C-alpha positions, -999 to +999 in steps of 0.1 A: +254-486+086+278-470+058+239-458+041+230-437+072+266-424+073+263-411+040+226-398+044+234-379+072+269-365+048+241-355+021+217-341+045+242-315+062+263-307+029+219-300+018+218-279+047+249-263+045+247-254+004+213-240+018+228-216+047+251-200+023+229-201-002+200-175+018+228-158+037+243-147+001+204-137-012+205-115+017+236-100+005+228-088-025+193-084-019+177-094-059+140-088-040+119-060-029+104-067+004+076-084+020+039-080+043+043-099+073+005-086+088-019-103+109-054-106+086-082-117+094-123-119+074-144-094+074-184-095+067-177-055+045-141-053+032-116-085+012-096-087+046-092-065+076-063-060+094-057-083+134-060-049+159-026-044+187-004-074+167+033-062+151+055-075+125+088-084+111+089-074+069+114-095+055+143-057+054+134-050+087+109-031+087+081-031+112+042-030+115+022-018+135-013-022+137-032+003+166-068-013+182-090-004+149-068-030+123-051+000+114-012+012+112+003+040+130-002+048+167-036+042+186-063+065+182-094+066+210-125+063+186-135+098+198-122+131+192-116+165+211-135+195+190-103+217+188-086+180+164-088+181+130-089+142+119-076+139+087-088+095+074-067+084+046-075+059+028-056+037+001-039+007-008-005-011-006+012+026-009-008+051+010-001+020+038+037+023+030+041-007+019+086-014+026+089+014+050+083+022+087+050+038+097+073+066+101+087+070+067+052+070+058+034+103+044+004+098+065+031+099+094+054+130+080+024+151+080+010+141+118+043+150+130+051+184+105+016+192+115+016+192+151+052+208+148+035+234+138-001+235+168-025+227+140-037+197+164-040+177+130-039+142+136-041+112+110-056+080+110-042+060+081-065+035+064-051+023+032-048-019+035-026-031+013-043-044-021-077-019-011-093-004-042-114+023-044-142+001-040-127-012-006-115+026-001-156+037+004-165+000+016-138+015+045-152+042+049-181+032+046-187+008+074-153+019+098-139+054+091-169+077+090-175+059+134-142+077+135-155+116+127-128+124+105-125+165+093-105+158+055-108+125+038-078+119+016-080+090-011-042+082-027-046+067-063-022+046-088-024+035-112-032-003-103-070+010-085-081+011-123-096-023-112-141-030-109-117-061-089-110-069-051-088-088-038-101-128-027-089-140+001-090-177+022-076-169+053-063-192+072-033-182+105-032-143+097-021-150+060-040-149+029-044-176+003-054-173-036-090-194-045-078-225-050-042-224-039-026-256-026-001-236-004-031-235+021-026-271+027+016-261+032+017-260+078+018-215+080+048-218+101+063-225+066+047-206+046+056-182+075+098-188+076+092-191+035+077-156+039+109-143+055+133-162+032+157-148+008+158-174-012+130-189-015+115-151-029+142-146-058+136-181-068+100-168-076+116-138-087+135-155-112+107-172-119+081-147-130+109-129-154+121-160-168+079-173-180+068-132-188+106-135-209+089-168-229+053-149-230+065-127-253+089-150-267+074-151-301+065-110-300+085-089-320+070-056-297+047-054-266+016-028-278+013-005-248-025+002-246-037+040-224-058+030-201-090+053-202-104+053-164-132+023-159-168+022-159-171+015-127-141+031-108-158+058-120-186+048-108-169+039-074-152+079-073-185+094-073-194+067-045-170+081-026-172+115-036-211+116-028-206+103+007-183+126+025-208+156+003-231+130+027-215+141+054-202+172+050-167+169+042-140+174+018-125+151-008-090+151-022-079+126-042-045+122-048-025+107-074+006+094-071+036+083-099+054+047-110+089+052-106+087+047-143+062+075-148+088+092-128+122+085-154+092+090-180+079+127-166+047+116-182+024+088-168+020+058-198-012+059-186-042+085-197-065+066-158-045+094-140-057+127-170-093+115-167-094+117-129-083+153-131-106+160-157-131+138-136-128+170-105-154+196-110-179+174-118-172+147-100-166+173-074-133+169-059-099+182-048-068+165-067-040+164-057-009+147-085+029+144-070+047+135-107+056+171-109+079+170-073+094+132-078+135+147-081+139+120-108+178+119-095+168+110-054+156+070-046+118+077-051+114+040-045+124+011-027+144-012-037+141-032-067+102-024-067+090+005-092+061+007-079+061+018-041+074+051-027+106+047-004+110+072+029+122+098-004+092+098-023+065+099+002+088+130+020+073+137-015+040+131-014+040+150+027+054+181+005+027+185-011+000+181+004+006+199+043+000+234+024-037+216+012-039+203+041-034+235+063-059+254+041-082+229+047-080+238+087-076+267+080-108+266+061-130+242+086-115+269+117-139+296+103-166+277+102-163+269+133 
C-alpha cells in the first residue's frame, strides 16, 4: 500500500514539475513559432493544405485555409473582368509563417490596393517548405485556373535547392520518411507541437549538436552559394509558363535577418537572380535595401521569417510595381 502511495505521490510531483516547466517556457519564449496547418496528399505537389480548416500556432497565430486550400479569405474561381487578380507563389516567408494573415504582405497589399479603388485581389498560393519548382507546379496545375493577371514569385535563400520536401502524411501532419514519430498517436504529436517545453528541448538539442559537430574546427568557412543549374531551370520554367499565358512575372527577393544586419547578401544566389532577369525575362525587386535594421523585422527567435514590420516593408516595395502593372493592364483593355 505504501508503495502505491509513493508511486501516486511521485506521479503528482512529476506532473506538477512538468506543468511548472511548461508554464516557465511559455513565459520565456525561447523557441520559434509552429505551423499547425492540416495537410493532405497531392499527386502534383509535395502536399496541399486541407480546404476550409483553421488552426492556431503555439504563439496564437491563426492559420485559416480557404475554400481552395490556400491561406487567406475565400474567393471564387471565376472573376469579373474588372478584377485585377494577383497570385503569390513562394515558401513559408510568403505563406506568412509566424504572423496573422492580415499582417502578411499579401494581406497588406489586398487592403491597400483596394483602398485606392483598384479592384485588385491577392491569392496567396505560397506553401510552407515549397521551392521554386513546387511553385511552378502549383501555377501549372492549379494557379492558372484562377485566371491571374500577375504572378509574384517570392524567393529566399532556402529556394536555391533542387530538393522538394518529402512527407509521409498521416492525420494531417507530415513526417520525414523513416521517422519513428509516425507510429506515435497523432494526439500526442499535436500536444507536443503545442508544448513550449518540448519545443525548447528540441531547440537546445539542435544547438548542442551544432556546437559538437564544429568543436574541432577553428573557424567555419562559409562558401558563397551561386544559383544551382536546376534552380535556373525552374526559373526558366515558371517564366516560360507565365509568358505562354501572357502573364507578367515579378520575382521578389527577401533577405534574412542576418542579411539585413550585414547590409548585403552573404550568397551570390541573389545577385544571380538579378543578373538573369533580362535573359529569362522577368521583372525583379530586391527588398533588402528597404529594411530598417533598427526595427524588429523578424519573428521571435526566427531570423528567416519576417514579422509584421518586415512584411509591411515588402508590401510597400511591391505596391508601386503592382499599381504600374494594373495601369498597363487597363491600357491594354
